[in-house]
ZAMARGU-4260 file (C-alpha; in steps of 0.2 Angstrom, whole numbers, plus 5000, padded with zeros to 4 digits):
<rodrens>
0) 5088/5085/5104 | 5097/5101/5098 | 5090/5099/5081 | 5072/5101/5087 | 5076/5114/5100
5) 5075/5129/5088 | 5058/5138/5087 | 5048/5133/5072 | 5058/5117/5068 | 5045/5105/5074
10) 5031/5114/5065 | 5041/5113/5049 | 5044/5095/5051 | 5025/5092/5056 | 5020/5101/5040
15) 5031/5091/5029 | 5023/5075/5036 | 5009/5077/5024 | 5021/5076/5009 | 5032/5086/4998
20) 5028/5105/4998 | 5034/5121/4991 | 5041/5135/5001 | 5026/5146/5000 | 5014/5132/5005
25) 5025/5129/5021 | 5026/5147/5025 | 5008/5151/5023 | 5003/5135/5033 | 5013/5139/5048
30) 5014/5158/5048 | 5033/5159/5048 | 5043/5173/5040 | 5052/5169/5024 | 5069/5172/5031
35) 5066/5161/5046 | 5059/5147/5036 | 5073/5147/5024 | 5085/5146/5039 | 5076/5131/5046
40) 5075/5122/5030 | 5093/5124/5027 | 5097/5118/5044 | 5086/5103/5042 | 5093/5099/5025
45) 5111/5100/5032 | 5105/5088/5046 | 5099/5076/5033 | 5081/5078/5039 | 5074/5087/5024
50) 5077/5085/5006 | 5076/5100/4993 | 5072/5095/4976 | 5073/5107/4961 | 5063/5103/4946
55) 5070/5111/4930 | 5054/5119/4924 | 5050/5137/4919 | 5048/5144/4932 | 5059/5133/4942
60) 5049/5123/4955 | 5057/5118/4972 | 5049/5106/4983 | 5054/5101/5001 | 5051/5084/5008
65) 5056/5073/5023 | 5070/5060/5021 | 5070/5043/5029 | 5078/5051/5044 | 5065/5065/5044
70) 5051/5052/5042 | 5058/5043/5057 | 5052/5058/5068 | 5034/5054/5063 | 5030/5044/5079
75) 5037/5058/5090 | 5027/5071/5081 | 5011/5061/5083 | 5014/5059/5102 | 5017/5078/5103
80) 5001/5081/5094 | 4992/5070/5106 | 5000/5078/5121 | 4996/5095/5115 | 4978/5090/5112
85) 4976/5083/5130 | 4985/5097/5139 | 4980/5112/5127 | 4989/5129/5127 | 4998/5133/5143
90) 4989/5149/5144 | 4973/5141/5145 | 4979/5132/5161 | 4982/5148/5171
</rodrens>
């Protein structure tokens, strides 16, 4: 549970469920700072959830994708999405 407890980590995983993506695509999709995204991706890579693949092109292309361990989180992320759609934003409930 500690892996998912950091802010933005769930959104990074959720974003990567759609397939391999470049850093800037992830950043613009979820609205996270570059420094924080880099930190979260490094953490997830160290945990074996995210794979970083470097393509030897000019310019160098780097893509991030979920590993088998990361893809195993898909059912959990889908359930969280359903819960979020059902209960909405906490602020709306006040």
